[in-house]
SEKE-844015 format. One record per residue (C-alpha): residue number from 1; residue in three letters; y, x, z. Coordinates in Angstrom, 3 decimals, padded with zeros to 6 digits. Each point is the difference from the previous one (the first is absolute). Layout:
<atoms>
(atom NUM "Ala" (Y X Z));
...
</atoms>
This chain:
<atoms>
(atom 1 "Met" (068.681 036.009 076.460));
(atom 2 "Ala" (001.287 -002.194 002.246));
(atom 3 "Val" (-001.330 001.186 002.897));
(atom 4 "Ala" (000.929 003.332 -000.877));
(atom 5 "Tyr" (003.434 -000.702 -000.435));
(atom 6 "Met" (-000.063 -001.528 003.119));
(atom 7 "Leu" (-001.235 002.650 001.919));
(atom 8 "Leu" (002.575 002.174 -001.777));
(atom 9 "Val" (002.691 -002.091 001.391));
(atom 10 "Leu" (-001.795 000.079 003.421));
(atom 11 "Phe" (-000.442 003.638 000.297));
(atom 12 "Leu" (003.814 000.547 -001.073));
(atom 13 "Ala" (000.868 -002.439 002.700));
(atom 14 "Ala" (-001.894 001.950 002.442));
(atom 15 "Phe" (001.368 003.120 -000.859));
(atom 16 "Val" (003.474 -001.278 000.148));
(atom 17 "Ala" (-000.504 -001.496 003.303));
(atom 18 "Gly" (-001.294 003.048 001.162));
(atom 19 "Phe" (003.285 002.295 -001.199));
(atom 20 "Ile" (002.164 -002.457 001.616));
(atom 21 "Leu" (-002.156 000.307 003.597));
(atom 22 "Leu" (-000.009 003.655 -000.922));
(atom 23 "Val" (003.637 000.126 -000.089));
(atom 24 "Val" (000.767 -002.183 003.030));
(atom 25 "Gly" (-002.466 001.713 001.870));
(atom 26 "Ala" (001.782 003.231 -000.535));
(atom 27 "Ile" (003.085 -001.718 000.638));
(atom 28 "Asn" (-001.031 -001.346 003.191));
(atom 29 "Phe" (-001.354 003.401 001.175));
(atom 30 "Asp" (003.319 001.855 -000.698));
(atom 31 "Phe" (001.710 -002.548 001.671));
(atom 32 "Ser" (-001.888 000.229 003.146));
(atom 33 "Asn" (000.675 003.737 -000.048));
(atom 34 "Ser" (003.970 -000.494 -000.980));
(atom 35 "Glu" (003.008 -000.871 002.629));
(atom 36 "Ile" (003.154 -000.765 -001.007));
(atom 37 "Pro" (002.590 000.820 002.688));
(atom 38 "Pro" (002.597 -002.910 001.263));
(atom 39 "Gly" (002.884 002.749 -000.634));
(atom 40 "Val" (-001.030 -000.419 -003.925));
(atom 41 "Lys" (002.364 -002.298 -001.535));
(atom 42 "Gln" (-001.436 -002.480 -002.372));
(atom 43 "Pro" (-003.407 000.297 000.793));
(atom 44 "Val" (-001.423 -002.718 -002.246));
(atom 45 "Lys" (001.245 002.239 -003.159));
(atom 46 "Leu" (-001.442 003.363 001.097));
(atom 47 "Arg" (-003.664 -002.339 000.767));
(atom 48 "Ile" (000.337 -001.506 -003.611));
(atom 49 "Ile" (000.530 003.840 -001.190));
(atom 50 "His" (-002.997 001.142 001.871));
(atom 51 "Ile" (-002.092 -002.791 -001.415));
(atom 52 "Ile" (001.045 000.856 -003.348));
(atom 53 "Leu" (-000.930 003.744 000.418));
(atom 54 "Ile" (-003.048 -000.654 001.583));
(atom 55 "Ser" (-001.316 -002.474 -002.803));
(atom 56 "Thr" (000.696 002.669 -002.443));
(atom 57 "Ala" (-002.176 002.607 001.687));
(atom 58 "Val" (-002.825 -002.421 000.677));
(atom 59 "Val" (-000.238 -000.922 -003.589));
(atom 60 "Gly" (000.439 003.658 -001.058));
(atom 61 "Lys" (-003.242 000.822 001.835));
(atom 62 "Ile" (-001.561 -002.861 -001.223));
(atom 63 "Leu" (000.382 001.117 -003.581));
(atom 64 "Glu" (-001.224 003.322 001.025));
(atom 65 "Asn" (-003.262 -001.055 001.227));
(atom 66 "Ile" (-000.589 -002.159 -003.103));
(atom 67 "Gly" (000.848 003.263 -001.759));
(atom 68 "Ile" (003.280 -001.441 -002.010));
(atom 69 "Cys" (002.507 002.665 000.682));
(atom 70 "Ser" (000.359 001.759 003.654));
(atom 71 "Gly" (002.336 -001.350 002.978));
(atom 72 "Val" (002.639 001.897 000.103));
(atom 73 "Ser" (000.413 -000.486 -004.125));
(atom 74 "Phe" (000.131 -003.584 000.669));
(atom 75 "Val" (002.673 000.323 002.827));
(atom 76 "Arg" (001.842 002.275 -002.483));
(atom 77 "Tyr" (000.163 -002.138 -002.458));
(atom 78 "Met" (001.594 -003.061 001.853));
(atom 79 "Gln" (002.132 001.681 001.809));
(atom 80 "Gly" (001.713 001.579 -003.139));
(atom 81 "Arg" (-000.432 -002.245 -002.736));
(atom 82 "Lys" (003.272 -002.114 000.529));
(atom 83 "Thr" (002.689 001.803 -002.530));
(atom 84 "Leu" (003.675 -000.545 000.215));
(atom 85 "Gly" (002.280 -000.425 -003.238));
(atom 86 "Val" (002.776 001.898 -000.805));
(atom 87 "Asp" (002.852 000.497 002.538));
(atom 88 "Pro" (003.574 -000.577 -001.395));
(atom 89 "Lys" (001.432 002.944 002.626));
(atom 90 "Leu" (-002.607 002.391 -000.801));
(atom 91 "Phe" (-001.714 002.464 -002.283));
(atom 92 "Ile" (-003.703 -000.093 000.813));
(atom 93 "Lys" (-002.419 002.838 -002.042));
(atom 94 "Asp" (-002.929 001.059 000.500));
(atom 95 "Leu" (-000.773 004.009 -000.315));
(atom 96 "Trp" (-002.056 002.921 000.842));
(atom 97 "Phe" (001.016 002.711 002.293));
(atom 98 "Glu" (-002.634 002.532 -000.634));
(atom 99 "Lys" (-003.031 -001.936 000.162));
(atom 100 "Val" (001.537 -002.351 002.383));
(atom 101 "Pro" (000.580 -003.344 -000.907));
(atom 102 "Val" (003.720 -001.482 001.254));
(atom 103 "Arg" (002.129 -002.985 -001.073));
(atom 104 "Ile" (003.805 000.710 000.198));
(atom 105 "Tyr" (002.584 -002.456 001.352));
(atom 106 "Gln" (003.297 000.652 -001.490));
(atom 107 "Pro" (003.387 -001.965 000.762));
(atom 108 "Lys" (001.463 -001.155 -003.302));
(atom 109 "Val" (003.703 -000.052 001.307));
(atom 110 "Pro" (002.215 003.219 -000.556));
(atom 111 "Ser" (000.453 002.289 002.625));
(atom 112 "Ala" (002.708 002.568 000.193));
(atom 113 "Thr" (-002.129 002.681 001.955));
(atom 114 "Gln" (-003.752 000.914 -000.007));
(atom 115 "Arg" (-002.147 -002.279 001.565));
(atom 116 "Arg" (-002.349 -000.142 003.385));
(atom 117 "Gly" (-003.410 000.786 -001.091));
(atom 118 "Val" (-003.149 -001.631 002.142));
(atom 119 "Met" (-003.222 001.194 -000.293));
(atom 120 "Phe" (-002.045 -003.213 001.098));
(atom 121 "Phe" (-003.686 000.454 000.736));
(atom 122 "His" (-001.828 -003.562 000.967));
(atom 123 "Gly" (-002.263 -000.734 002.614));
(atom 124 "Gly" (-003.208 -001.618 -000.153));
(atom 125 "Gly" (-002.110 002.406 002.578));
(atom 126 "Trp" (-000.418 002.470 -003.121));
(atom 127 "Val" (-002.732 -002.386 -000.938));
(atom 128 "Leu" (001.961 -003.257 -001.428));
(atom 129 "Gly" (003.667 -000.128 -001.563));
(atom 130 "Ser" (001.029 000.771 -003.148));
(atom 131 "Leu" (003.747 000.086 -002.075));
(atom 132 "Glu" (-000.264 -003.590 -000.245));
(atom 133 "Thr" (-000.742 -000.993 003.124));
(atom 134 "His" (003.325 001.325 001.663));
(atom 135 "Glu" (002.052 -000.917 -003.036));
(atom 136 "Lys" (002.684 -002.380 001.534));
(atom 137 "Leu" (000.178 002.362 002.482));
(atom 138 "Cys" (000.641 002.898 -002.274));
(atom 139 "Arg" (002.959 -002.294 -002.035));
(atom 140 "Phe" (001.101 -001.301 002.966));
(atom 141 "Ile" (001.237 004.366 001.589));
(atom 142 "Ala" (000.765 000.228 -003.528));
(atom 143 "Arg" (002.112 -002.676 -000.682));
(atom 144 "Glu" (001.886 -000.309 003.830));
(atom 145 "Ser" (000.558 003.544 000.329));
(atom 146 "Glu" (000.601 001.106 -003.643));
(atom 147 "Ser" (-002.299 003.026 -000.154));
(atom 148 "Val" (-002.463 001.039 -001.944));
(atom 149 "Val" (-003.640 -000.646 001.249));
(atom 150 "Val" (-002.991 001.674 -001.198));
(atom 151 "Ser" (-003.357 -002.070 001.152));
(atom 152 "Val" (-002.563 002.493 000.039));
(atom 153 "Gly" (-003.557 -001.395 -001.061));
(atom 154 "Tyr" (-002.367 002.678 001.608));
(atom 155 "Arg" (-003.940 -000.225 000.205));
(atom 156 "Leu" (-001.411 -002.120 002.081));
(atom 157 "Ala" (-002.951 000.367 002.262));
(atom 158 "Pro" (-003.137 -000.284 000.512));
(atom 159 "Glu" (-000.211 001.407 -003.794));
(atom 160 "His" (002.556 002.732 000.815));
(atom 161 "Lys" (-000.153 001.547 003.215));
(atom 162 "Tyr" (002.302 002.317 001.811));
(atom 163 "Pro" (002.303 001.406 -000.762));
(atom 164 "Ala" (-000.009 -001.420 -003.735));
(atom 165 "Ala" (002.766 -002.813 001.215));
(atom 166 "Tyr" (001.858 002.531 002.061));
(atom 167 "Glu" (000.020 002.262 -003.315));
(atom 168 "Asp" (000.842 -002.483 -001.766));
(atom 169 "Cys" (003.250 -000.949 002.084));
(atom 170 "Leu" (001.051 003.494 -000.283));
(atom 171 "Cys" (-000.537 000.502 -003.394));
(atom 172 "Ala" (002.109 -002.820 -001.122));
(atom 173 "Thr" (002.942 000.900 002.458));
(atom 174 "Ile" (-000.054 003.544 -001.170));
(atom 175 "His" (000.120 -000.990 -003.674));
(atom 176 "Phe" (003.144 -002.248 000.687));
(atom 177 "Met" (001.843 002.262 002.401));
(atom 178 "Asn" (-000.111 002.306 -002.902));
(atom 179 "Asn" (001.602 -002.919 -002.708));
(atom 180 "Thr" (002.134 -001.709 002.049));
(atom 181 "Glu" (002.275 000.734 -003.022));
(atom 182 "His" (-001.651 -002.261 -001.880));
(atom 183 "Tyr" (000.448 -002.763 002.358));
(atom 184 "Gly" (003.424 000.276 000.960));
(atom 185 "Val" (-001.097 001.062 003.582));
(atom 186 "Asp" (001.875 002.127 002.294));
(atom 187 "Pro" (-002.815 003.096 000.893));
(atom 188 "Ala" (001.268 -000.204 003.334));
(atom 189 "Asn" (-000.243 -003.520 000.656));
(atom 190 "Val" (-003.951 -000.542 -000.730));
(atom 191 "Ile" (-001.608 -002.103 002.951));
(atom 192 "Val" (-004.022 -000.276 000.473));
(atom 193 "Cys" (-000.885 -003.696 001.236));
(atom 194 "Gly" (-003.241 -001.758 000.381));
(atom 195 "Asp" (-001.570 -002.899 002.062));
(atom 196 "Ser" (-003.299 000.583 002.219));
(atom 197 "Ala" (-002.154 002.623 -001.745));
(atom 198 "Gly" (003.322 000.723 -002.230));
(atom 199 "Gly" (001.639 000.530 002.782));
(atom 200 "Asn" (-002.710 002.592 001.029));
(atom 201 "Leu" (000.591 001.393 -003.547));
(atom 202 "Ala" (003.433 000.666 000.438));
(atom 203 "Ala" (-000.031 001.482 002.966));
(atom 204 "Ala" (-002.493 002.285 -000.943));
(atom 205 "Val" (002.142 000.772 -003.759));
(atom 206 "Ser" (002.680 000.333 002.527));
(atom 207 "Gln" (-001.314 003.093 001.969));
(atom 208 "Thr" (-001.827 001.535 -003.224));
(atom 209 "Leu" (003.699 000.136 -001.743));
(atom 210 "Ala" (001.884 001.112 003.711));
(atom 211 "Gly" (-001.162 003.715 -000.694));
(atom 212 "Arg" (000.767 000.140 -003.769));
(atom 213 "Ser" (003.089 002.429 -000.879));
(atom 214 "Asp" (-000.485 -000.929 -003.838));
(atom 215 "Leu" (001.041 -003.961 000.259));
(atom 216 "Pro" (002.766 -001.751 001.262));
(atom 217 "Lys" (-000.433 -001.094 003.641));
(atom 218 "Leu" (-001.296 -003.698 000.223));
(atom 219 "Arg" (003.226 -002.106 001.392));
(atom 220 "Ala" (-002.199 -002.705 002.164));
(atom 221 "Gln" (-003.309 -001.167 000.465));
(atom 222 "Ile" (-000.553 -003.849 000.901));
(atom 223 "Leu" (-003.238 -000.814 001.977));
(atom 224 "Ile" (-001.149 -003.428 000.000));
(atom 225 "Tyr" (-002.673 -000.635 002.868));
(atom 226 "Pro" (-001.527 002.957 -000.822));
(atom 227 "Gly" (-003.608 001.294 000.783));
(atom 228 "Leu" (000.317 003.576 000.968));
(atom 229 "Gln" (-002.992 001.061 001.839));
(atom 230 "Ala" (-003.262 -000.414 000.585));
(atom 231 "Leu" (-000.898 001.764 003.626));
(atom 232 "Asp" (000.213 -003.157 001.979));
(atom 233 "Phe" (-000.630 -004.036 -001.027));
(atom 234 "Asn" (000.147 -000.360 003.746));
(atom 235 "Leu" (003.974 000.222 000.572));
(atom 236 "Pro" (001.875 -002.912 001.353));
(atom 237 "Ser" (000.731 -001.482 -003.480));
(atom 238 "Tyr" (-003.382 000.039 -000.859));
(atom 239 "Gln" (-001.214 -001.860 003.222));
(atom 240 "Gln" (002.373 -002.442 -000.357));
(atom 241 "Asn" (-000.260 -000.843 -003.293));
(atom 242 "Gln" (-003.447 000.517 -001.072));
(atom 243 "Gly" (-000.388 -003.310 -001.325));
(atom 244 "Val" (003.365 -001.108 -001.242));
(atom 245 "Pro" (000.266 -000.943 -003.820));
(atom 246 "Leu" (000.278 001.928 -002.183));
(atom 247 "Leu" (-001.172 003.215 000.913));
(atom 248 "Phe" (-003.225 000.313 002.454));
(atom 249 "Arg" (-000.116 002.992 002.257));
(atom 250 "Glu" (-003.486 000.042 -001.644));
(atom 251 "His" (001.228 -000.355 -003.606));
(atom 252 "Ala" (002.645 002.869 001.072));
(atom 253 "Ala" (-002.938 002.905 000.189));
(atom 254 "Phe" (-002.178 -001.572 -002.756));
(atom 255 "Tyr" (002.886 000.681 -002.272));
(atom 256 "Leu" (000.758 003.402 001.265));
(atom 257 "Leu" (-003.479 000.389 -000.438));
(atom 258 "Gln" (-000.407 -001.104 -003.473));
(atom 259 "Tyr" (002.697 002.636 -001.210));
(atom 260 "Leu" (-001.112 003.155 001.952));
(atom 261 "Asn" (-003.891 -000.203 -001.227));
(atom 262 "Gly" (-000.702 -003.545 -001.775));
(atom 263 "Asp" (-002.268 -000.198 003.108));
(atom 264 "Ala" (000.605 -002.579 003.300));
(atom 265 "Ser" (-003.539 000.925 001.780));
(atom 266 "Asn" (002.055 001.544 002.226));
(atom 267 "Leu" (001.920 -003.179 000.910));
(atom 268 "Glu" (-001.368 -000.689 003.753));
(atom 269 "Glu" (000.849 003.940 000.681));
(atom 270 "Val" (003.484 -000.320 -000.993));
(atom 271 "Leu" (000.574 -002.972 001.624));
(atom 272 "Glu" (-000.926 000.970 003.531));
(atom 273 "Gly" (001.783 003.586 -000.401));
(atom 274 "Ser" (-003.233 002.207 -000.142));
(atom 275 "His" (000.524 001.458 -003.470));
(atom 276 "Ile" (001.917 002.913 001.023));
(atom 277 "Pro" (-000.703 002.760 002.646));
(atom 278 "Ile" (001.380 -000.338 003.314));
(atom 279 "Asp" (002.057 003.315 000.276));
(atom 280 "Ile" (001.330 -000.740 -003.810));
(atom 281 "Lys" (001.601 -003.982 001.225));
(atom 282 "Leu" (001.247 002.245 003.151));
(atom 283 "Asn" (001.665 002.240 -002.374));
(atom 284 "Tyr" (001.527 -002.809 -001.831));
(atom 285 "Met" (001.190 -002.193 003.270));
(atom 286 "Lys" (003.463 001.262 000.144));
(atom 287 "Trp" (000.171 -001.847 -003.436));
(atom 288 "Val" (-002.036 -002.769 000.132));
(atom 289 "Ser" (-000.513 -001.377 003.466));
(atom 290 "Pro" (001.054 -003.079 001.654));
(atom 291 "Asp" (002.197 001.740 002.564));
(atom 292 "Asn" (002.251 000.251 -002.786));
(atom 293 "Ile" (000.349 -003.541 -000.576));
(atom 294 "Pro" (002.662 -002.040 001.649));
(atom 295 "Glu" (-001.176 -001.977 002.673));
(atom 296 "Lys" (001.756 -003.291 -000.660));
(atom 297 "Phe" (-002.930 000.331 -002.979));
(atom 298 "Lys" (-002.581 -000.156 002.543));
(atom 299 "Val" (001.051 -003.436 001.401));
(atom 300 "Arg" (-002.330 -001.915 -001.958));
(atom 301 "Gly" (-002.980 001.957 001.454));
(atom 302 "Tyr" (-001.346 003.574 -000.543));
(atom 303 "Lys" (-003.159 001.296 001.598));
(atom 304 "Pro" (-000.134 003.635 000.078));
(atom 305 "His" (-002.632 001.550 -002.240));
(atom 306 "Val" (-003.009 002.083 001.047));
(atom 307 "Leu" (000.024 003.478 -001.714));
(atom 308 "Leu" (-003.487 000.306 -002.086));
(atom 309 "Asp" (-001.192 002.983 -001.341));
(atom 310 "Cys" (-001.748 -000.665 -003.505));
(atom 311 "Thr" (-003.043 001.856 -001.801));
(atom 312 "Thr" (000.560 002.537 -002.170));
(atom 313 "Glu" (-001.312 -001.466 -002.723));
(atom 314 "Ala" (002.562 -003.288 000.324));
(atom 315 "Tyr" (002.779 002.900 -000.263));
(atom 316 "Glu" (-001.183 001.720 -002.928));
(atom 317 "Thr" (000.042 -003.395 -001.750));
(atom 318 "Val" (003.985 -000.827 000.700));
(atom 319 "Lys" (001.411 003.552 001.429));
(atom 320 "Arg" (002.210 -000.391 -003.101));
(atom 321 "Phe" (002.034 -002.523 002.056));
(atom 322 "Leu" (001.368 002.927 001.804));
(atom 323 "Glu" (002.498 000.820 -003.311));
(atom 324 "Pro" (003.192 -000.927 -000.068));
(atom 325 "Asn" (-000.337 -001.149 -003.391));
(atom 326 "Leu" (-002.364 -003.048 001.072));
(atom 327 "Cys" (001.681 -000.200 003.591));
(atom 328 "Pro" (003.208 001.233 -000.220));
(atom 329 "Leu" (000.840 -000.500 003.422));
(atom 330 "Leu" (-001.906 003.290 000.811));
(atom 331 "Ala" (002.135 002.228 -001.714));
(atom 332 "Glu" (001.821 002.753 001.601));
(atom 333 "Asp" (003.557 000.050 001.492));
(atom 334 "Ala" (001.168 002.490 -002.385));
(atom 335 "Ile" (-000.900 -002.190 -003.072));
(atom 336 "Val" (001.250 -003.285 001.822));
(atom 337 "Gln" (003.407 001.952 000.902));
(atom 338 "Gln" (000.588 000.563 -003.500));
(atom 339 "Leu" (-000.545 -004.207 -000.999));
(atom 340 "Pro" (003.050 -001.820 -001.162));
(atom 341 "Glu" (001.670 -003.076 001.224));
(atom 342 "Ser" (-002.923 -002.914 000.909));
(atom 343 "Phe" (000.314 -003.708 000.397));
(atom 344 "Ile" (-003.382 -001.478 001.680));
(atom 345 "Leu" (-000.958 -003.317 000.240));
(atom 346 "Thr" (-002.033 -001.677 002.494));
(atom 347 "Cys" (-001.607 -002.948 000.945));
(atom 348 "Glu" (-001.208 -001.198 003.585));
(atom 349 "Tyr" (-002.938 -001.785 -001.397));
(atom 350 "Asp" (-001.374 002.847 -002.336));
(atom 351 "Val" (-002.933 002.303 001.133));
(atom 352 "Leu" (001.918 002.811 -001.581));
(atom 353 "Arg" (003.074 -000.822 001.958));
(atom 354 "Asp" (-000.060 003.124 002.355));
(atom 355 "Asp" (-000.978 002.548 -002.598));
(atom 356 "Gly" (003.487 -000.827 -000.780));
(atom 357 "Leu" (001.340 000.284 002.992));
(atom 358 "Leu" (-001.597 003.512 000.338));
(atom 359 "Tyr" (000.913 001.369 -002.887));
(atom 360 "Lys" (003.763 -001.621 000.726));
(atom 361 "Lys" (-000.577 002.198 003.451));
(atom 362 "Arg" (-001.028 003.072 -002.037));
(atom 363 "Leu" (002.907 -000.052 -002.084));
(atom 364 "Glu" (002.612 -000.439 002.311));
(atom 365 "Asp" (-001.214 002.498 002.446));
(atom 366 "Asn" (000.786 002.475 -003.167));
(atom 367 "Gly" (003.070 -001.057 -000.885));
(atom 368 "Val" (-000.633 -001.931 -002.758));
(atom 369 "Arg" (002.457 -003.251 -000.059));
(atom 370 "Val" (-002.274 -003.305 -000.140));
(atom 371 "Thr" (001.010 -003.499 -000.501));
(atom 372 "Trp" (-002.161 -001.964 001.891));
(atom 373 "Tyr" (-000.793 -004.002 -000.631));
(atom 374 "His" (-001.952 -001.696 001.915));
(atom 375 "Leu" (-001.442 -003.577 -001.151));
(atom 376 "Glu" (-000.263 -001.890 003.689));
(atom 377 "Asp" (-002.130 -003.069 -002.631));
(atom 378 "Gly" (-001.403 002.049 -002.358));
(atom 379 "Phe" (-003.520 001.190 -001.123));
(atom 380 "His" (-001.893 001.868 -002.172));
(atom 381 "Gly" (000.915 -000.581 -003.712));
(atom 382 "Val" (002.869 -002.235 000.556));
(atom 383 "Ile" (002.366 001.962 -002.475));
(atom 384 "Asn" (-002.396 -001.284 -002.959));
(atom 385 "Ser" (000.673 -003.454 000.296));
(atom 386 "Phe" (003.733 000.293 000.562));
(atom 387 "Asn" (001.372 -002.256 -002.961));
(atom 388 "Ser" (-003.208 -002.250 -000.250));
(atom 389 "Asp" (001.082 -003.645 -000.912));
(atom 390 "Trp" (-001.732 -001.653 002.977));
(atom 391 "Leu" (-001.851 003.008 001.589));
(atom 392 "Ser" (002.960 002.508 000.731));
(atom 393 "Phe" (000.255 000.599 003.589));
(atom 394 "Ser" (003.923 000.443 001.619));
(atom 395 "Ser" (-001.013 003.693 001.328));
(atom 396 "Gly" (-000.914 000.963 -002.982));
(atom 397 "Lys" (002.845 -000.851 -001.787));
</atoms>
């Protein structure tokens, strides 16, 4: 019995040691491929957040390999496990709009007039994120702007592929616009808002509703470092920030492929630009081109990318990247001209920076009023920690 006990102890010790080595090894590997530019303030904080994210992902992968749960499920659980208590200034309620779960935040203070309504779509690469991960942000928006905020718990990839997330956000928005009187909201003052993948969904919903005559017009769209296209992953911001946490270049492409069809086997073709035929790429270069990026955003380094053709097989797999509901930057001018007043936030150290810059130009070229705010020391995901006790960033605030 004593020998068996000793063997068990040795086995557990070896397992724990191996587990720690795997995590540390993965962190070191990720560090070797990451870079925090000198322009980022409080780099140590960003590194800490990066380590936490890497560690969570690695542990999830280990648990998946030994058959306990999927890696994605573990990361989702860890990100969404914190719950907040009652908010003294807000009524908060979980509801269903049709078949879509939503969380509504309503200010308790009485209002003499109808309030503004904000449809909020969370980020997370269409794979992660939830009502819980953006709870603090939605509470903050509702309190500070005295608006009714509706956070949408849309279906996630890869279990639910495109267009599931888009359809859920659209369905919830239409339901809310048809029932604003129940929430004391002015039907002419409804805004769509989202960060990262949520910014993509907000832009897609806004475009879809632009031509609808049976609904009030959206008041505005708020796009926080949105991802808006999948034609070119070699724009200046992708080259300059490819290894900057919290979103690497290859991760951006990976998440898009997960949302598209749950299959990342075409990742290399997408990254090198051999997933779309040259003639089609040339057709869209009027909108998606480094030539449309102001020169000041190329000073940190940019090398023009050679156009590569693609195989029929690769294109057949990803051809829905050309659909504006997935990549809103590719919408026709006739749609863009009808869009509401827009706010776009971009971050200098973000691979998605140029998506926002290109969309800003498209909107302005088509007569849409745009308010643009650029965080010179910002990075992707900086908003999420805006009110963290010890891991917040001044630019996020």
